[in-house]
C-alpha positions as CSV (number, residue, x, y, z in Angstrom):
1,M,194.1,33.7,97.3
2,I,195.9,36.5,95.6
3,V,196.4,36.3,91.8
4,G,199.7,37.6,90.4
5,F,200.9,37.7,86.9
6,H,204.3,37.1,85.3
7,P,205.2,40.2,83.3
8,E,204.9,38.4,79.9
9,V,201.3,37.4,80.6
10,Y,200.0,40.9,80.0
11,K,201.3,40.8,76.4
12,Q,200.0,37.2,75.9
13,L,196.5,38.3,77.1
14,Q,196.5,41.3,74.6
15,Q,197.1,38.9,71.7
16,L,194.1,36.7,72.5
17,P,190.9,36.9,70.4
18,R,188.2,38.9,72.2
19,S,185.9,36.0,73.0
20,T,188.8,33.9,74.3
21,F,190.1,36.7,76.4
22,R,186.7,36.9,78.2
23,L,186.8,33.1,78.9
24,V,190.4,33.2,80.1
25,S,189.9,36.2,82.3
26,D,186.9,34.6,84.0
27,Q,188.9,31.4,84.6
28,I,191.8,33.4,86.1
29,F,189.5,35.2,88.6
30,A,187.9,31.8,89.4
31,L,191.4,30.5,90.3
32,A,191.5,33.0,93.1
33,Q,188.5,31.2,94.7
34,E,189.5,27.6,93.9
35,P,193.1,27.1,92.6
36,R,192.5,23.4,91.9
37,P,189.1,23.2,90.2
38,D,187.9,20.1,88.3
39,G,189.6,19.8,85.0
40,T,193.0,21.2,86.0
41,K,196.1,19.0,86.0
42,K,199.4,19.2,87.8
43,L,202.2,19.4,85.3
44,V,204.9,16.7,85.5
45,G,208.6,17.2,85.0
46,G,209.1,20.9,85.5
47,G,209.5,20.7,89.2
48,G,207.7,23.1,91.4
49,N,204.0,23.4,91.8
50,D,202.8,24.1,88.2
51,W,199.3,23.5,87.1
52,R,197.4,23.7,83.8
53,A,193.8,25.0,83.2
54,R,192.3,24.3,79.8
55,I,190.0,26.8,78.0
56,G,189.2,25.3,74.6
57,E,192.3,25.6,72.4
58,Y,194.1,27.7,75.0
59,R,195.9,26.9,78.2
60,I,196.7,28.8,81.4
61,I,199.9,27.7,83.1
62,Y,200.0,28.8,86.7
63,E,201.8,28.2,90.0
64,I,200.1,27.7,93.4
65,G,201.9,29.0,96.5
66,D,199.9,27.4,99.3
67,S,202.1,28.8,102.0
68,V,201.7,32.4,100.9
69,Q,198.2,32.0,99.5
70,T,199.0,33.1,95.9
71,V,198.2,31.9,92.4
72,T,200.8,33.2,89.9
73,I,199.8,33.1,86.2
74,M,202.9,32.1,84.3
75,R,201.7,31.7,80.7
76,V,198.6,32.0,78.6
77,A,198.8,30.7,75.0
78,H,197.4,28.4,72.4
79,R,197.9,24.7,73.2
80,R,200.5,24.3,70.4
81,D,202.7,27.0,71.8
82,V,202.2,26.9,75.6
83,Y,204.6,24.2,76.6
84,R,207.6,25.5,74.6
């Protein structure tokens, strides 16, 4: 699968602590191989095909496009801010 990024994600990644950035980037590249790994959950209520991956206190919100074989990272943030 191809991994794409929402334009705001680049700024969100720059604001992460260095150790967290490494973990998040590893998880993002792993999503290209397996977009629905163990521990991820489909989000309810927003419509669409949104999923959540958890990395400690941080969350990656992403959308899977099965028909076009893409994973689009929509948001990366601390758990207290990510769903706002």
